C-alpha positions as CSV (number, residue, x, y, z in Angstrom):
1,M,-53.8,30.7,16.2
2,G,-55.5,33.7,17.3
3,S,-55.7,37.3,15.1
4,K,-52.8,38.9,16.5
5,D,-50.3,36.5,16.3
6,E,-51.0,35.8,12.9
7,V,-50.7,39.4,12.0
8,L,-47.4,39.7,14.2
9,H,-46.0,36.6,11.7
10,E,-47.0,38.5,8.6
11,L,-45.6,41.9,9.9
12,E,-42.6,40.0,10.6
13,A,-42.2,38.3,7.8
14,V,-42.3,42.1,5.2
15,I,-39.8,43.2,7.7
16,K,-37.1,40.4,6.4
17,E,-38.7,40.7,2.9
18,F,-38.2,43.9,2.3
19,G,-35.4,44.8,5.0
20,L,-37.8,47.2,7.2
21,T,-36.9,47.8,11.1
22,K,-39.8,47.3,13.2
23,T,-39.3,51.0,14.2
24,E,-40.6,51.7,10.3
25,V,-43.6,49.4,10.6
26,G,-44.5,50.8,13.5
27,L,-44.8,54.4,12.9
28,E,-46.3,53.2,9.5
29,I,-48.8,51.6,10.9
30,A,-49.7,53.1,14.3
31,G,-47.4,55.6,14.9
32,N,-45.3,54.0,17.1
33,R,-41.8,53.0,17.9
34,S,-42.1,50.4,19.5
35,F,-45.5,49.2,18.0
36,M,-43.5,45.7,17.3
37,D,-42.3,44.8,20.8
38,L,-46.4,45.9,22.0
39,M,-47.3,43.3,19.0
40,R,-45.0,40.3,20.9
41,D,-46.0,41.1,24.5
42,P,-49.1,38.2,25.0
43,K,-50.5,40.7,27.4
44,K,-50.8,43.6,25.8
45,S,-54.1,43.1,23.7
46,I,-55.1,44.8,20.7
47,T,-58.0,45.8,18.7
48,T,-59.4,44.8,15.6
49,N,-58.5,47.9,13.8
50,T,-55.5,47.3,14.3
51,I,-55.7,44.0,13.2
52,D,-57.3,45.7,9.8
53,K,-54.3,48.3,9.8
54,C,-52.0,45.9,10.2
55,R,-53.3,43.6,7.0
56,R,-53.9,46.4,5.1
57,Y,-50.0,47.4,5.3
58,V,-48.6,44.3,4.1
59,L,-50.9,43.7,1.7
60,N,-49.9,47.7,-0.1
61,L,-46.2,47.0,0.9
62,R,-47.1,43.6,-1.7
63,G,-49.3,45.6,-4.1
64,Q,-51.8,43.4,-3.3
65,M,-54.4,45.9,-2.8
66,D,-54.0,47.1,-6.3
67,L,-55.4,43.5,-7.6
68,D,-59.0,43.7,-9.2
69,I,-59.7,39.7,-7.9
70,G,-64.1,40.5,-8.7
71,N,-66.4,39.0,-6.3
72,G,-67.0,35.8,-8.2
73,L,-70.3,36.6,-9.4
74,E,-69.5,37.7,-13.2
75,K,-71.5,35.7,-15.8
76,K,-69.2,33.6,-18.0
């Protein structure tokens, strides 16, 4: 599964999880009402910047952008 497919799966999950519409998601991420249709089109590609925007959007919705996960290098 490629990155676009993974992101599409994540977006479809948050649409269902939060009761959103595909139009709301498209406008929020790309300012484009038909963004989700473009995501579903196998002939269309998206940039890594757009993939990053999608992932940040999902993390923000789930409240995971504010988590302090550290860098794993702290002394114990």
